[in-house]
N, C-alpha and C positions, 0 to 999 in steps of 0.2 A: 765925476759921472762923465763915462766913457762911453762912446756908443758906439757898437760892435756891428759889422752889417753880418745881418743872419742869412744863411743860404734859403735861396727859394725854392719849398721845396715841390711847388709847383714847377718853376722851370727844370729839377733833376727829373723829375716825373714823366714830363715830356720828352724829356733827353732819351730816358731809357724805354719810352712806346715809340717814340721814332726807331730807335736801334734797334727794336727788336721789331717792328716791322720793317725794316730795311734787310734785315737779317732774312724774315720769312719772303722778302721776296723775291731775293738773291737764290735762295735755300727751291723755291715755287718754280723756280727758272733751271736751274740745274736738274732739277726732276724732271721740267716737262721735259729739256731738251734730252734725256737720257730715254725719255718715253720714246719720243720722236723720232731717235735713233732708233729704236728696236723696231719699232712698229715702220719702219720706213726702208729696212734692211729686207732684199730680198733672196728669196733662198738659192745657194749657190747652185747652180746645172753641173750634173752628172755628169761630168766632160772625161773621165778616162773610161768609161765602157765603150764596146766596141759598139758600132753602126746595124739599125737592123738588116742593113741590106747585106749581100755577101759580099765577102773581098778575101782576096787572097792574101795580099801585101800589105802589114801595116809598117807605117814608115815614120820613123818619130827624130822627128828634126828638133834640135835644141835651139833655144834660144843666141848662145853665143854665135853658133852656124848661120842661123838667118841674117844676125847684124853684121856678117863678116860677105855674106852675100847679097845683102843691102846696099853696102857702099862699095862692092865691088862691078855690080850692077847698074849704081849711079854713073860710073861712068861709060857703060856701052851703051846706056839707054839717052837717047838724045831728050834732054828738058829743056825749055827756054829758061829756066834757073837752075843752073850745077848747085850739088849738091856739097856742104864744104863736111858736117859733119852730119852725124846720126845716130838712133837709138832706137830699137822696136823692141817695146815690153810687151811680154805673149801675156793674155789675160784668158782664165776657164770662160766655154761658150764660142769657142772660135774666133777669137775678137784678141787686136791687140792695139798698144797705142805706140805712137810714134810722137819722134822729135826729128824734125830734119831741120841746119842750119844751111841755108840758101846765098847764093854772092847773088845782091843784087847792087852793082858797081859797090860805089864805097862800105854800101850797108851789107850785115848779113842777118838778116832776121830772123829768129826761129818760131818755125810752122810746127804746134801743135795740134794731134787730133787723135782720132779711131778710124779704124778701119775694120771689115769684117771678113773673115776667111771659111768659104765654103766650097763644097763641090756644085760647080754648073751644072746646067741642061747635055750640056757638050757634054762631060765627064772628064774638065779640068778642073784644076785647080782657083778660084775666081778669089780676086778681092775687091771690094768696094767700100769704098769713104762712107763713114758714118757722119764724122766729124770734121770739123779743121778749125782753124784758130791762130793768129798771131796776136799772143797776149792774151786780150778780152775782145778783138775783135775776131767775129767771125768769118770765115772764107767759105764757108761751106757751099753757099749760093752761088758763088764766084766760081766754083771750079765747076771745068767742061763737062759733061756726059761722060766721053772716050775718054775721058784721063786715065784713068787706068788700062784701056785696052794694050798700048803697047806693053806693060808691067805683066800683065796676062799672057799675052803671046810668049813674051821673053821667058817665063815659068813655063810652060808649056813645051815650048822648044828646049829647058834644059832638062825638065821631065824626059822626051823623050829621047834625048841625048845620050841620058843616064842609063838609061836601061836598054837601048839600043835596037835590034829588032822586034823586041815582044810588045806588042800594044798592051798599052794598059791605062786601063779608066779612071779616075778621082771618084768614087761613089761616097765618100763620105770623110769631113775633118770635123774633128774637134782640141781643142785644147787644153792644158792644165794652168797652170802658175808659170810653167818654165817651157815647155813643150809644144809640139804641133805636133796634130795624129795624120798622120794623110794615111786613108787606105785606096785600097790600090786593089784595082781587079782585071785580069785579063781579056781583052776583046776580042772574037775572033777577025 
C-alpha cells in the first residue's frame, strides 16, 4: 500500500482567496488614485486672452529669450551667491518654475522654485517668489523680503532702455506654456 500525499483543498482555496483579495486591493488603489488625480486637477487658466485693461502693445517673450536674459543678467546684478547655471520654465497663469545652480565655495547647490510674474501698481513688471527649496529643504522663509527689488529695477531699466523716450506702463501679464505676454500702455 502506497501512501500518496493528497493536495489540501483548504490551502488551495485559501491561496486563491488571498490572491483575489490582493488583486482587488491593488485594483481599488489604482482606481482611487486615478479618481483623486482627476478631482485634484484644477482647471487651466485661460492665459492667452488679452487683459480687460486697455493696452497699446502686446510683447510676447519666448522662454529661450528669457533664459538668455536671466543668465546674462545674473552677471550684472550683484548677488551674495553667483549663479553658475540656470533655467526658467514658463507656466500658464503668469508663473514660472526656475532652477539655479549657485556657487557656494566648493559646493554648487541647485535651488528650485516658482516665481509669479505680474503687473505692479506702479506700471512695471514685478517678479515675486512663490516658493524656493534646495532638494527637500524649503528656503522660502529664509529669503529676505526685498530680494527681488534689484531684479525688478533691472527689468524696468531694460524696458525703459528698449522703448526709448516713449513712456510705457505694464498693465497686465499673462503666460502660456512657452511664452510670457506683457501688455503695455502708453502713459502721459
